C-alpha positions, 0 to 999 in steps of 0.5 A: 500499500502506498503512502498516499493511500495510508494517508488517505485512509486516516482522514475523515470525510471531511478532511478528505474533501479539504484535502481534494479542495486544497491540494488535488491539483498538486498531484501527479495524475496517478495520485489523483486516481487514487484520491478520485478512487478513495472518494468514490469508495466513500461514496463522496461526490463533488456536488456534495462537498458543502455538506462536509465543511467543518464549522470551525467557529463553533468548535473549541478544539485546536483546529486549522482556521482554513479547513478545520482540521486537527492534523498539523506537523512541524516544519522547519523553514529557512527565513531571510531577514533583510535590513539595508544591504545586509540579511541573515537566514534564520531557521524557523519552526512552523505548525503546519496544517497537513491537509490544506498546507496553512500555517497561521505562524508562517503568516504572522512570522512574515508580517514580522520580518517585513517590519524589521528595524536595525534593532530587530536585525541585530537581535536576530543576528545575535540569536543566530550566532548563539545557535 
């Protein structure tokens, strides 16, 4: 059994629909066939996708604000902080949704990096050298 099929088997119906909506086009043809087959196996038709939406506002459990999933992973990425002619690369951990790849941490961090001043740049440089 492929990793994709194992992953699809673990998804709830709502997560499968969100996965299709947000990531289907990123896959190669053979993977799309597996995703389509999983929808058919579960009896989910594209016309009925609206019935599977998760109401994230009424649920207090930790959910993705974009798709409502509770499946997350931590990803390490390199962010570049630039000030004038100098720049520094920082390794940053992001909590990312496994279903739709949304990361609230990433969008907040990018806003912070756009507004970095001289002291923020020096602090980032100092923090990087400590590692």
